[in-house]
Structures are given as structure tokens and as C-alpha cells.
MDTraj code that builds the backbone (N, CA, C; nanometers):
import mdtraj as md
import numpy as np

residues = "UNK UNK UNK UNK UNK UNK UNK UNK UNK UNK UNK UNK UNK UNK UNK UNK UNK UNK UNK UNK UNK UNK UNK UNK UNK UNK UNK UNK UNK UNK UNK UNK UNK UNK UNK UNK UNK UNK UNK UNK UNK UNK UNK UNK UNK UNK UNK UNK UNK UNK UNK UNK UNK UNK UNK UNK UNK UNK UNK UNK UNK UNK UNK UNK UNK UNK UNK UNK UNK UNK UNK UNK UNK UNK UNK UNK UNK UNK UNK UNK UNK UNK UNK UNK UNK UNK UNK UNK UNK UNK UNK UNK UNK UNK UNK UNK UNK UNK UNK UNK UNK UNK UNK UNK UNK UNK UNK UNK UNK UNK UNK UNK".split()
xyz = np.array([
    [0.0846, -0.1177, 0.0000],
    [0.0000, 0.0000, 0.0000],
    [0.0886, 0.1234, 0.0000],
    [0.0367, 0.2298, -0.0568],
    [0.1085, 0.3572, -0.0644],
    [0.0185, 0.4700, -0.0159],
    [0.0828, 0.5719, 0.0413],
    [0.0144, 0.6960, 0.0754],
    [0.0642, 0.7997, -0.0241],
    [-0.0266, 0.8585, -0.0984],
    [0.0082, 0.9604, -0.1963],
    [-0.0374, 1.0945, -0.1425],
    [0.0556, 1.1907, -0.1366],
    [0.0232, 1.3258, -0.0947],
    [0.0557, 1.4192, -0.2100],
    [-0.0433, 1.4949, -0.2530],
    [-0.0247, 1.5888, -0.3629],
    [-0.0567, 1.7298, -0.3145],
    [0.0286, 1.8232, -0.3518],
    [0.0050, 1.9650, -0.3256],
    [-0.0232, 2.0292, -0.4602],
    [-0.1446, 2.0826, -0.4775],
    [-0.1851, 2.1374, -0.6072],
    [-0.2465, 2.2758, -0.5892],
    [-0.2585, 2.3465, -0.7009],
    [-0.3223, 2.4774, -0.6983],
    [-0.4724, 2.4619, -0.6722],
    [-0.5301, 2.5620, -0.6052],
    [-0.6733, 2.5585, -0.5758],
    [-0.7555, 2.5438, -0.7033],
    [-0.7139, 2.6099, -0.8082],
    [-0.7910, 2.6089, -0.9329],
    [-0.7908, 2.4726, -0.9999],
    [-0.6985, 2.3847, -0.9651],
    [-0.6885, 2.2524, -1.0267],
    [-0.7456, 2.1416, -0.9386],
    [-0.7922, 2.1760, -0.8189],
    [-0.8387, 2.0742, -0.7252],
    [-0.9543, 1.9913, -0.7804],
    [-1.0562, 2.0551, -0.8358],
    [-1.1723, 1.9803, -0.8850],
    [-1.1338, 1.8823, -0.9944],
    [-1.0415, 1.9205, -1.0815],
    [-0.9967, 1.8310, -1.1877],
    [-0.9217, 1.7114, -1.1303],
    [-0.8390, 1.7346, -1.0290],
    [-0.7652, 1.6252, -0.9649],
    [-0.8619, 1.5324, -0.8917],
    [-0.9560, 1.5886, -0.8181],
    [-1.0552, 1.5074, -0.7460],
    [-1.1334, 1.4194, -0.8429],
    [-1.1783, 1.4764, -0.9538],
    [-1.2535, 1.3999, -1.0526],
    [-1.1682, 1.2894, -1.1135],
    [-1.0431, 1.3204, -1.1459],
    [-0.9537, 1.2190, -1.2036],
    [-0.9334, 1.1026, -1.1082],
    [-0.9184, 1.1319, -0.9796],
    [-0.8980, 1.0252, -0.8809],
    [-1.0247, 0.9417, -0.8603],
    [-1.1390, 1.0064, -0.8526],
    [-1.2625, 0.9295, -0.8346],
    [-1.2938, 0.8475, -0.9596],
    [-1.2596, 0.8975, -1.0784],
    [-1.2789, 0.8207, -1.2015],
    [-1.1927, 0.6943, -1.2028],
    [-1.0786, 0.6972, -1.1321],
    [-0.9913, 0.5802, -1.1220],
    [-1.0382, 0.4807, -1.0156],
    [-1.1365, 0.5191, -0.9374],
    [-1.1867, 0.4310, -0.8332],
    [-1.1256, 0.4542, -0.6974],
    [-1.0539, 0.5658, -0.6801],
    [-1.0017, 0.5997, -0.5474],
    [-1.1208, 0.6302, -0.4586],
    [-1.1332, 0.5572, -0.3473],
    [-1.2538, 0.5644, -0.2668],
    [-1.2495, 0.6659, -0.1540],
    [-1.1340, 0.7144, -0.1183],
    [-1.1285, 0.8103, -0.0091],
    [-1.0076, 0.9000, -0.0205],
    [-1.0221, 1.0195, 0.0292],
    [-0.9098, 1.1133, 0.0315],
    [-0.9326, 1.2139, 0.1425],
    [-0.8244, 1.2698, 0.1891],
    [-0.8286, 1.3766, 0.2872],
    [-0.7775, 1.5018, 0.2188],
    [-0.8478, 1.6132, 0.2385],
    [-0.8148, 1.7378, 0.1706],
    [-0.8005, 1.8486, 0.2744],
    [-0.6974, 1.9321, 0.2578],
    [-0.6760, 2.0445, 0.3499],
    [-0.6213, 2.1638, 0.2715],
    [-0.6620, 2.2817, 0.3119],
    [-0.6020, 2.4037, 0.2580],
    [-0.4730, 2.4283, 0.3344],
    [-0.3638, 2.4452, 0.2610],
    [-0.2333, 2.4664, 0.3230],
    [-0.1650, 2.5846, 0.2571],
    [-0.0565, 2.6310, 0.3189],
    [0.0244, 2.7391, 0.2630],
    [0.1695, 2.6983, 0.2722],
    [0.2474, 2.7334, 0.1718],
    [0.3883, 2.6991, 0.1722],
    [0.4581, 2.7586, 0.0512],
    [0.5855, 2.7252, 0.0369],
    [0.6569, 2.7719, -0.0821],
    [0.7636, 2.6715, -0.1195],
    [0.7986, 2.6729, -0.2451],
    [0.9066, 2.5913, -0.2988],
    [0.9954, 2.6836, -0.3803],
    [1.0207, 2.6452, -0.5029],
    [1.1033, 2.7285, -0.5902],
    [1.0366, 2.8607, -0.6239],
    [0.9048, 2.8635, -0.6143],
    [0.8297, 2.9846, -0.6477],
    [0.8630, 3.0992, -0.5525],
    [0.8863, 3.0673, -0.4274],
    [0.9282, 3.1628, -0.3235],
    [0.8359, 3.2825, -0.3066],
    [0.7081, 3.2681, -0.3376],
    [0.6121, 3.3753, -0.3125],
    [0.6156, 3.4846, -0.4167],
    [0.5563, 3.5989, -0.3802],
    [0.5491, 3.7127, -0.4712],
    [0.5345, 3.8402, -0.3902],
    [0.5452, 3.9541, -0.4572],
    [0.5291, 4.0833, -0.3910],
    [0.3910, 4.1374, -0.4258],
    [0.3247, 4.1943, -0.3249],
    [0.1912, 4.2473, -0.3429],
    [0.1875, 4.3893, -0.2871],
    [0.1158, 4.4784, -0.3546],
    [0.1011, 4.6157, -0.3070],
    [-0.0410, 4.6321, -0.2551],
    [-0.0517, 4.6771, -0.1289],
    [-0.1808, 4.6984, -0.0660],
    [-0.1787, 4.8349, 0.0006],
    [-0.2658, 4.9232, -0.0428],
    [-0.2755, 5.0599, 0.0096],
    [-0.1410, 5.1311, 0.0072],
    [-0.0711, 5.1153, -0.1019],
    [0.0553, 5.1852, -0.1207],
    [0.1759, 5.1215, -0.0541],
    [0.1562, 5.0161, 0.0218],
    [0.2668, 4.9478, 0.0887],
    [0.2946, 4.8152, 0.0163],
    [0.4222, 4.7839, 0.0023],
    [0.4606, 4.6583, -0.0616],
    [0.4816, 4.5502, 0.0433],
    [0.4219, 4.4348, 0.0199],
    [0.4329, 4.3215, 0.1115],
    [0.4889, 4.2013, 0.0372],
    [0.5723, 4.1239, 0.1056],
    [0.6200, 3.9975, 0.0519],
    [0.5249, 3.8879, 0.0970],
    [0.4642, 3.8214, 0.0012],
    [0.3782, 3.7071, 0.0304],
    [0.4635, 3.5836, 0.0057],
    [0.5167, 3.5250, 0.1118],
    [0.6117, 3.4150, 0.0995],
    [0.5441, 3.2779, 0.0926],
    [0.4274, 3.2654, 0.1501],
    [0.3603, 3.1367, 0.1533],
    [0.2418, 3.1377, 0.0575],
    [0.2469, 3.0498, -0.0414],
    [0.1436, 3.0412, -0.1434],
    [0.0342, 2.9435, -0.0986],
    [-0.0923, 2.9765, -0.1252],
    [-0.1998, 2.8835, -0.0891],
    [-0.2021, 2.7644, -0.1846],
    [-0.2194, 2.6451, -0.1296],
    [-0.2285, 2.5211, -0.2069],
    [-0.3349, 2.4327, -0.1435],
    [-0.3713, 2.3271, -0.2135],
    [-0.4597, 2.2240, -0.1601],
    [-0.3760, 2.0982, -0.1428],
    [-0.3832, 2.0391, -0.0241],
    [-0.3113, 1.9153, 0.0050],
    [-0.4114, 1.8001, -0.0014],
    [-0.3820, 1.7028, -0.0877],
    [-0.4686, 1.5871, -0.1060],
    [-0.3897, 1.4642, -0.0630],
    [-0.4465, 1.3852, 0.0274],
    [-0.3831, 1.2615, 0.0709],
    [-0.4784, 1.1463, 0.0440],
    [-0.4245, 1.0383, -0.0112],
    [-0.5054, 0.9197, -0.0354],
    [-0.4205, 0.7949, -0.0212],
    [-0.4777, 0.6921, 0.0392],
    [-0.4104, 0.5634, 0.0539],
    [-0.4606, 0.4724, -0.0582],
    [-0.3663, 0.4076, -0.1290],
    [-0.4035, 0.3266, -0.2450],
    [-0.3275, 0.1942, -0.2444],
    [-0.3815, 0.0929, -0.3125],
    [-0.3067, -0.0316, -0.3299],
    [-0.1879, -0.0078, -0.4233],
    [-0.0847, -0.0891, -0.4101],
    [0.0361, -0.0738, -0.4923],
    [0.0068, -0.0780, -0.6415],
    [-0.0884, -0.1611, -0.6842],
    [-0.1132, -0.1771, -0.8270],
    [-0.1781, -0.0549, -0.8921],
    [-0.2311, 0.0387, -0.8134],
    [-0.2917, 0.1610, -0.8685],
    [-0.1958, 0.2797, -0.8705],
    [-0.0758, 0.2613, -0.8178],
    [0.0146, 0.3752, -0.7996],
    [0.0437, 0.4498, -0.9288],
    [0.0873, 0.3802, -1.0322],
    [0.1242, 0.4480, -1.1570],
    [0.0064, 0.5245, -1.2171],
    [-0.1120, 0.4640, -1.2161],
    [-0.2295, 0.5299, -1.2725],
    [-0.2679, 0.6537, -1.1925],
    [-0.2586, 0.6452, -1.0594],
    [-0.2926, 0.7584, -0.9737],
    [-0.1938, 0.8734, -0.9947],
    [-0.0646, 0.8421, -0.9994],
    [0.0356, 0.9471, -1.0203],
    [0.0159, 1.0156, -1.1545],
    [-0.0106, 0.9386, -1.2582],
    [-0.0314, 0.9976, -1.3911],
    [-0.1577, 1.0836, -1.3950],
    [-0.2648, 1.0365, -1.3292],
    [-0.3898, 1.1120, -1.3266],
    [-0.3728, 1.2459, -1.2549],
    [-0.3005, 1.2455, -1.1433],
    [-0.2773, 1.3708, -1.0702],
    [-0.1955, 1.4665, -1.1561],
    [-0.0893, 1.4166, -1.2180],
    [-0.0054, 1.5031, -1.3019],
    [-0.0848, 1.5623, -1.4174],
    [-0.1622, 1.4797, -1.4853],
    [-0.2397, 1.5284, -1.5997],
    [-0.3434, 1.6319, -1.5586],
    [-0.4082, 1.6108, -1.4442],
    [-0.5138, 1.7017, -1.4000],
    [-0.4600, 1.8304, -1.3388],
    [-0.3420, 1.8253, -1.2762],
    [-0.2893, 1.9417, -1.2036],
    [-0.1959, 2.0287, -1.2878],
    [-0.1447, 1.9759, -1.3958],
    [-0.0421, 2.0473, -1.4735],
    [-0.1018, 2.1639, -1.5520],
    [-0.0424, 2.2829, -1.5313],
    [-0.0749, 2.4002, -1.6126],
    [0.0456, 2.4411, -1.6958],
    [0.1631, 2.3905, -1.6592],
    [0.2853, 2.4276, -1.7292],
    [0.3529, 2.5502, -1.6710],
    [0.2964, 2.6047, -1.5662],
    [0.3506, 2.7246, -1.5025],
    [0.4191, 2.6869, -1.3715],
    [0.5043, 2.7769, -1.3228],
    [0.5679, 2.7581, -1.1929],
    [0.4593, 2.7532, -1.0863],
    [0.4727, 2.6613, -0.9913],
    [0.3763, 2.6514, -0.8820],
    [0.2684, 2.5473, -0.9028],
    [0.2855, 2.4583, -1.0007],
    [0.1859, 2.3528, -1.0237],
    [0.1746, 2.2587, -0.9050],
    [0.2809, 2.2403, -0.8284],
    [0.2734, 2.1583, -0.7083],
    [0.3717, 2.0434, -0.7077],
    [0.3523, 1.9523, -0.6144],
    [0.4402, 1.8370, -0.5951],
    [0.3561, 1.7165, -0.5565],
    [0.4123, 1.5976, -0.5811],
    [0.3513, 1.4723, -0.5369],
    [0.4563, 1.3964, -0.4564],
    [0.4164, 1.3466, -0.3401],
    [0.5032, 1.2662, -0.2555],
    [0.4376, 1.1301, -0.2368],
    [0.5184, 1.0240, -0.2371],
    [0.4679, 0.8878, -0.2196],
    [0.5395, 0.8252, -0.1005],
    [0.4617, 0.7699, -0.0079],
    [0.5149, 0.7057, 0.1108],
    [0.4712, 0.5595, 0.1130],
    [0.5556, 0.4729, 0.1688],
    [0.5131, 0.3361, 0.1952],
    [0.4173, 0.3384, 0.3128],
    [0.3123, 0.2618, 0.3016],
    [0.2111, 0.2537, 0.4066],
    [0.2183, 0.1132, 0.4655],
    [0.2661, 0.1028, 0.5870],
    [0.2878, -0.0275, 0.6487],
    [0.1600, -0.0976, 0.6914],
    [0.0641, -0.0234, 0.7390],
    [-0.0577, -0.0861, 0.7898],
    [-0.1743, 0.0093, 0.7770],
    [-0.2918, -0.0484, 0.7604],
    [-0.4162, 0.0279, 0.7593],
    [-0.5190, -0.0552, 0.8345],
    [-0.5910, 0.0068, 0.9260],
    [-0.6909, -0.0639, 1.0055],
    [-0.8210, 0.0154, 1.0021],
    [-0.9279, -0.0501, 0.9625],
    [-1.0607, 0.0118, 0.9676],
    [-1.1088, -0.0010, 1.1123],
    [-1.1275, 0.1095, 1.1794],
    [-1.1595, 0.1101, 1.3217],
    [-1.2911, 0.0384, 1.3500],
    [-1.3928, 0.0614, 1.2685],
    [-1.5252, 0.0045, 1.2934],
    [-1.5238, -0.1482, 1.2955],
    [-1.4527, -0.2100, 1.1989],
    [-1.4574, -0.3570, 1.1853],
    [-1.3304, -0.4281, 1.2307],
    [-1.2207, -0.3545, 1.2423],
    [-1.0933, -0.4161, 1.2758],
    [-1.0243, -0.4756, 1.1552],
    [-1.0834, -0.4592, 1.0372],
    [-1.0252, -0.5111, 0.9132],
    [-0.8888, -0.4463, 0.8900],
    [-0.7925, -0.5258, 0.8390],
    [-0.6558, -0.4756, 0.8210],
    [-0.6114, -0.4899, 0.6761],
    [-0.5083, -0.4128, 0.6401],
    [-0.4473, -0.4216, 0.5079],
    [-0.5281, -0.3517, 0.4001],
    [-0.5093, -0.3956, 0.2753],
    [-0.5767, -0.3307, 0.1627],
    [-0.7286, -0.3397, 0.1727],
    [-0.7783, -0.4413, 0.2378],
    [-0.9225, -0.4531, 0.2567],
    [-0.9824, -0.3406, 0.3388],
    [-0.9003, -0.2771, 0.4199],
    [-0.9477, -0.1666, 0.5039],
    [-0.9508, -0.0339, 0.4281],
    [-0.8874, -0.0319, 0.3111],
    [-0.8884, 0.0926, 0.2336],
    [-1.0271, 0.1204, 0.1816],
])
top = md.Topology()
chain = top.add_chain()
for i, resn in enumerate(residues, 1):
    res = top.add_residue(resn, chain, resSeq=i)
    for name in ("N", "CA", "C"):
        top.add_atom(name, md.element.get_by_symbol(name[0]), res)
traj = md.Trajectory(xyz[None], top)
């Protein structure tokens, strides 16, 4: 099993969500987050004062998937999130050692 975490632009979230549900991904956790990478923010002028906006808003999507869906999920996220501009986001993949459904006690991929 793998845990996939994707950081994408807010404007691309609906496309990524649809791509994942079309693949049969049954659950995901979504959070609004702020951060920066190579983009390093931007400068904004408000009421005549210049401000450095260092943390860019993104959507963090986490989903646990079986190993056999990994390549399809990664490709779907890339295709749905890509605009070709700086700040499209990142995808991180973690090994998932165990998953337990609390209600039934079911373990492993069956609990996903």
C-alpha cells in the first residue's frame, strides 16, 4: 500500500478530485495549506505598501491506495494538475505499512 500526498493549486483541485474518483479511489483527505518551494512567493502592493507574500496557498490531497494503482494515480494527478507554469505543485509517495478500519478491525488493503 502507498500513501500519496499531492500539493496542487486551488484552481486545479476539482480536476484532480474527478480524475482520482474516475480511477476508483474511494477516499481522500483534503486540506487548505500554505507553503513555498522554488516559487518563493510574490510581492503584493496593498494601500501603497509593498508586502512579501512568501507562503502560497495550495490544496493538500492525501489518499491511501493499493500498490497496483500507484502508476495510474500518479499519472492522473499530473495530468489534471499540470498548467505548465511555476507553482503547479508536488507529489510525494510514502510506503504505508498498515491500515486498520476502526469500525470492523479489518486490516491491510481490505481496510482501504
